[in-house]
C-alpha positions in Angstrom: 0.2 0.1 0.1 2.9 2.5 1.0 4.8 1.2 -2.2 1.4 2.5 -4.4 1.3 6.0 -2.7 4.7 6.3 -3.5 4.4 5.5 -7.1 1.3 7.8 -7.8 3.4 10.7 -5.8 6.0 10.2 -8.3 3.4 10.1 -11.3 1.9 13.5 -10.0 4.9 15.0 -9.5 6.4 14.2 -12.7 3.3 15.4 -14.3 3.5 18.8 -12.7 7.2 18.8 -13.8 6.1 18.0 -17.5 3.3 20.5 -17.3 5.7 23.2 -15.9 8.2 22.5 -19.0 5.6 22.9 -21.5 4.2 26.1 -20.0 7.7 27.5 -20.0 8.3 26.5 -23.4 5.0 27.7 -24.9 6.0 31.1 -23.4 9.6 31.5 -25.0 8.1 30.6 -28.3 5.5 33.6 -27.9 8.8 35.6 -28.0 9.5 36.6 -31.4 13.4 36.7 -31.7 15.1 39.6 -33.7 17.9 38.9 -35.8 20.7 40.6 -35.5 21.4 42.6 -38.6 25.2 43.6 -39.9 24.1 44.9 -43.3 26.0 47.9 -44.2 24.7 50.2 -46.8 27.4 51.9 -49.3 27.7 55.5 -50.7 28.7 55.6 -54.0 31.6 58.1 -54.9 33.0 58.9 -58.5 33.3 61.5 -60.9 29.6 62.1 -62.7 30.0 63.2 -66.2 27.3 64.2 -68.7 25.5 66.3 -71.1 22.7 69.4 -71.4 20.2 67.6 -73.4 17.9 70.8 -73.6 20.7 72.5 -75.4 21.5 69.7 -77.7 17.5 69.6 -78.3 17.5 73.6 -78.6 20.1 73.4 -81.3 18.1 71.2 -83.6 14.9 72.9 -83.1 15.7 76.6 -82.9 17.3 78.1 -86.1 19.0 81.1 -84.0 20.6 79.1 -81.4 23.5 76.4 -81.6 25.2 74.9 -78.0 26.5 72.5 -76.2 27.4 72.0 -72.4 29.5 69.4 -70.4 28.4 69.0 -66.5 30.2 67.4 -63.8 30.4 66.6 -60.2 31.9 64.8 -57.5 30.9 63.7 -54.1 33.4 64.4 -51.1 31.0 64.1 -48.2 27.6 62.4 -48.0 25.4 65.2 -49.0 28.0 67.9 -50.5 29.3 67.9 -54.2 31.6 70.1 -55.7 30.4 71.1 -59.5 30.8 72.4 -62.9 29.9 73.0 -66.1 31.5 74.0 -69.3 30.1 74.8 -72.6 30.0 77.0 -75.9 27.3 79.1 -77.5 26.3 80.6 -80.6 23.0 83.1 -80.5 21.4 84.9 -83.4 19.0 88.2 -81.6 16.9 90.0 -84.3 15.0 93.1 -83.2 13.0 96.0 -84.5 16.6 97.8 -84.5 19.2 95.3 -84.6 20.6 91.8 -86.4 23.6 90.6 -83.6 25.3 87.1 -83.5 26.7 86.4 -80.0 29.8 83.5 -79.8 31.4 82.3 -77.1 32.5 79.8 -74.3 32.1 79.5 -70.5 32.9 78.1 -67.5 31.0 77.4 -64.4 32.1 76.0 -60.6 30.7 75.7 -57.0 28.9 73.2 -55.2 25.9 71.4 -54.5 24.1 69.9 -51.1 21.8 67.2 -51.4 18.9 67.9 -49.3 16.9 65.1 -49.9 17.3 61.7 -47.3 17.5 58.6 -49.8 16.3 55.4 -48.3 18.2 52.4 -48.2 20.6 52.1 -51.2 18.8 54.8 -53.3 21.0 57.4 -54.9 18.6 60.5 -55.7 19.0 64.6 -55.3 16.7 67.1 -54.5 19.6 69.5 -54.2 20.4 73.6 -54.1 23.5 74.8 -55.4 26.0 78.3 -56.3 28.0 79.0 -59.5 30.5 81.1 -59.9 30.4 81.7 -64.0 32.8 83.2 -66.6 32.4 83.7 -70.4 34.4 84.9 -73.2 32.6 86.1 -76.2 32.4 88.5 -79.4 29.6 90.1 -81.3 28.6 90.4 -84.8 26.4 93.2 -85.6 25.2 92.2 -88.8 22.7 95.4 -89.2 21.4 98.0 -87.4 18.9 101.0 -87.4 19.1 104.4 -85.4 16.2 105.6 -83.9 15.4 109.1 -84.7 13.0 111.0 -82.4 12.3 113.3 -85.7 11.0 110.8 -87.9 9.4 113.3 -90.4 12.1 115.3 -91.3 15.1 113.3 -90.3 15.7 110.1 -92.5 16.2 106.9 -90.6 20.0 105.4 -90.7 20.5 102.0 -90.7 23.5 100.0 -91.6 23.9 96.4 -93.4 28.2 96.4 -92.8 29.0 93.9 -90.3 30.8 95.1 -87.5 32.7 92.8 -85.2 33.5 93.3 -81.4 35.5 90.8 -79.4 37.8 89.7 -76.4 34.4 90.6 -74.7 34.2 89.0 -71.0 31.4 88.6 -68.4 31.5 87.1 -64.7 28.5 86.1 -62.7 27.1 84.3 -59.7 24.0 81.4 -59.7 21.9 79.9 -57.2 20.5 76.5 -58.3 17.5 74.3 -57.5 17.2 70.9 -58.9 17.0 67.3 -58.9 18.7 63.9 -60.3 17.2 60.8 -60.4 19.2 57.3 -60.9 17.1 55.5 -64.0 19.6 52.4 -63.5 22.9 51.8 -62.0 25.1 55.3 -62.3 22.6 56.4 -65.0 21.4 59.5 -63.9 18.8 62.2 -65.2 18.1 65.9 -63.9 17.1 69.2 -64.4 17.6 72.6 -62.6 16.5 76.1 -63.1 19.0 78.7 -62.2 18.7 82.6 -60.7 22.0 84.3 -62.1 23.2 87.7 -61.1 26.0 89.4 -63.3 28.5 90.9 -61.4 30.8 92.5 -63.7 31.3 92.6 -68.0 32.7 94.3 -70.6 30.3 96.1 -73.9 31.2 96.9 -77.1 30.9 100.4 -78.0 27.9 102.4 -78.9 25.6 99.2 -77.7 25.0 97.2 -74.8 25.3 93.2 -74.4 21.9 91.7 -75.4 23.1 87.8 -75.1 26.0 86.5 -73.1 27.0 82.8 -73.6 26.4 81.0 -70.5 24.6 83.9 -68.8 22.0 83.6 -71.3 19.6 87.1 -72.2 20.7 90.3 -70.2 17.0 91.6 -69.9 17.6 95.5 -70.9 20.6 95.6 -68.6 19.0 94.8 -65.4 21.7 92.2 -64.7 19.3 89.7 -63.5 19.2 86.3 -65.6 17.8 83.1 -65.8 18.5 80.0 -67.2 17.2 76.1 -67.3 19.0 73.0 -67.8 18.1 68.8 -68.2 20.8 66.5 -68.7 21.7 62.9 -68.6 24.9 62.0 -66.6 26.6 58.6 -65.5 28.6 58.3 -62.7 32.0 56.8 -63.2 32.6 54.6 -59.6 35.9 55.0 -58.2 34.6 53.8 -54.3 32.2 53.2 -51.8 31.9 54.3 -47.8 29.6 53.2 -45.3 26.2 55.0 -45.6 
């Protein structure tokens, strides 16, 4: 009898232990384990080179304009880039009083700051920038008319003899707002708008600059200009850093 009580006690104890183990195991299984993710995102560094396709399209569509521009940038920090543009332009301007062809080259340099926080391994930009620009150009004055206030008695003077004015220069500053989107690996499309402030210029005799390559139209001597560009560019990858 005593032995039977002992066996019953052992069986009861064993059952309690099994129930306790099952309960603990169930509680442990209900806790979601979080894996230790050691994956690091890399930022791409390299020289990005592109072309202004807006100027190329305009060159084919507009008989009075020919231009080409190369764009470059290089990342020096996570959000900071050094950037610049170099190009050539030829623009024929025709008004009621003159016909003039402006030809020249220009260069711009400065920085871009990316204001967009990319997700994971994305590499897009919404950026603001600043440039200092310089242009060397010439004008061919193809024809002109001199306006007379006394049009009844005095004949209007006009000339069709071409005059060349060379060795002209201009310097300006630009504020830029734009975006760049990675279409495929290292291939980007972008656009920007530019507000330009003319700092200095040399002018030909007897008339003002009506168009400065790289700066654009001078808007009646106001010293304020505007521009835009949209472009394709490719980054030559050199190395990567942890994001």
